[in-house]
N, C-alpha and C positions, 0 to 999 in steps of 0.2 A: 612105633612110630615116635619119634621126638617132638616135643611142641614149636621146634623152628627156631628157638633160641638159643644163644650161647649160653654156657656156664655162667659166664660173666654178668649176661642178661638175666638168668635163670636167679644169680645171686640178688641182683639189685631188685627184682620184683619182691624176692621174698622178705629182703630189709624194706621193703615199702610197705608191704603189708603188715609186715609186725609192727609198725609205727601207727599204722591206722587202726589195729587190734589195741595197742596199749591206748590209743585215744578214746577208744571206744570203752575201754574198763575204767580210764580216769573218770570218764565223765558217769558212767553209770555208780562209781564210789563216793564223788565228791564233786562234781557237777563240773561247769564250763569252767569256772575260776583255777581249777586244779590244772588245766589243760598248758602247759608250758614246753617249750623245745627241750629244756634239761630233765623235767617230768616224764615226758613221754618217751626221751633216749633211756633213759633209766628205767621206766619199765618195761621197755621193749628188748633191754641187753644189749643197747647200741650204744657208740660214742654219739657226745652233741652233737659232732658237726653232722652225722648223719641227717637229722631232722631237720635243717637248714639247706641241706644239698637237694634234696628231695620237696619239700616247703617252704615257700618264700615268709610264710604267715601261720600264727598259730589259727586263724581263721580258715586257711586254707586245709589246714591240717583236719580240723573239725569239718568242713565242708566234704573233702574226699570220706573221712570215717564216716560220716551220713551213706554216701553214694555205696561206699562198700556194703554197709548193714543192709542197705535196701536192697541192694540186687542180691544178695543172699538171700534176704526174707524171702522176697518175690520168687527167686527160683526154687526156694524151699515150696511156698504153698502153689507154685503153679504145678510142681510134680504133686504134690499130692492132691490138687484140685483134678489134673489128669486122671488121676488113676481112679477117683472117686465118680467121674462120669463118664470113664469108661467101663467101670464095674455093670455088670449084668444086674438087671432088676434094679439100677440105683434110683434113688427119687429125690426129689429137693429136700424133704427133711433126714433122709442119711445122709444126704452130702454137709447141711447145714450140722449136723449131729458130729460131723468128722472135723469139720472146721472149728465147731466151738471146742472140742477135746483138745487140737492142736493148740489152737488161740490160750486156751485157760491153763495151759502146762506151759507155756513159753517161761524161759528164766529170766527171774526177775531184774537180773543187773543189765540185760541187754535191752530190755523195756525201757528201764530208769534212765539208761543213756539214750536212745531213743527221744522220749519226752525230754528231756535236758536240751537237746538241740532244737526241739520246737519251741520250748521257753525262752532259751536262749535267740532264739531269731526275734521273738516279741520286743527282746530289748538291743538286738541287733538288725536292725533291717537289711544289713548288708548281707545276712545268713537266710535272709526270705526266700529268693531263688532257689538257693537249695532246696531248702524244707519244701516249698512249692513243687519242685521236681520227685520229690519223695514221695507227696501223698497222691503225685499225679501218677506215680508208678502202681502205687498200693490199687489206684481206684479204676485203673487201666485192667489190672488183674481181676479185681471186683467185678467190672463191666462185661468182661470176657464170659465169666462164671454166670452173670445174671442172665447175658444173651442165651448161653448155652440152655439154662434152664426156662427158657421164654419169656423173660422180662418184657415188658411192654417198652418200657424207657431203661435201657440198662446205663446209659453213661450217665444221666441224672441222678438214678437211682443208685450209681454204685457210691457217689458222694455222702450220701446219708448213711449208707452201709459202711463205709470206712470210717466217719465220724461215731458210728454208733459202737464200732469194733474198738476205738480209741477209747471213749468214755469208760466202756466197761473195764477197760485194760487199766486207766488210770485210776478208776476204783478200787479195782483189785492191789494195785500197789497201796494203796492209801489202808484198804480195808481187806486184807487177805481172808480168803474164807475157801472153803473144801471146795476142789476142783469140779469135781461132778455136781455139786449146785451151781457153781458158776457156768459151767458149761450147759446145764438144764434153762437157767437165766435167758443165757445168750440165744440158746436154741428158740425160746419164746419170745424174744426180740426181733430175731433177724424174720421169722415167721409171718409177724406182724407186718413189719415193713415189705414183706415180701408178698404177701397176699394182693396188695391193692394193685401190684404189677402182673397179676396172672386171673383175677377176676373179671366177670362178665361187665361192659360197660354198664348194663342197665343196673346189674346187682351195685356198681361202686357208684353209679351215680344216685342212687336209692341211697345207700349209706350216707353219702355225703349231705344230701337233702336231710336227711334226718339229724344229722349232727348240726345243722343249721339252725333248728327249730330251737324255739326258747327253753330251757330247763322248768320242767315241772317245780312249781313250788313245794317246798318240805312241809310235811304234816307236822 
């Protein structure tokens, strides 16, 4: 069966996607300042008029590129999580290890483009709603996985998980290291964050009380 689109509509969709992918590439290589209608059209191998036909402004280009990237990334991670959750004998640790392996091997240019868009939103408030939607999509995915694993507060914990994963990714961009070592450190951090969500209330409260006690003086 076809996709219900005419050849002309299909060609139009492919052109639009090519422009968005070109935008992501430029963001990852040289930052938001390099994203112009002309530069995007040249990178996509399309006429200059095509960018203004599909996108009224550079900001719209960047916003739509972020949406495309996030949709694809969420789809990839959702598929991976579904397979891991349905696997026979799956454990929270095994799922964390698989997730860490995937995240630690994410292509650097794609990550740079994603965080360039985040940083640009700090300078350009008009981009903040698009970035907020992107973060909400990642947090929604994380909340679903955490709920399936028995987390007590999956929604609020998802925010912390996404922030944790972003922090690791940013450090990895600035200080590349062995993917296996990176994945192991990420699993340890996720495990520590997850433990409070599944431990007994009495144990949790006891640990919280212990952390509130004054530290013993050093000898």
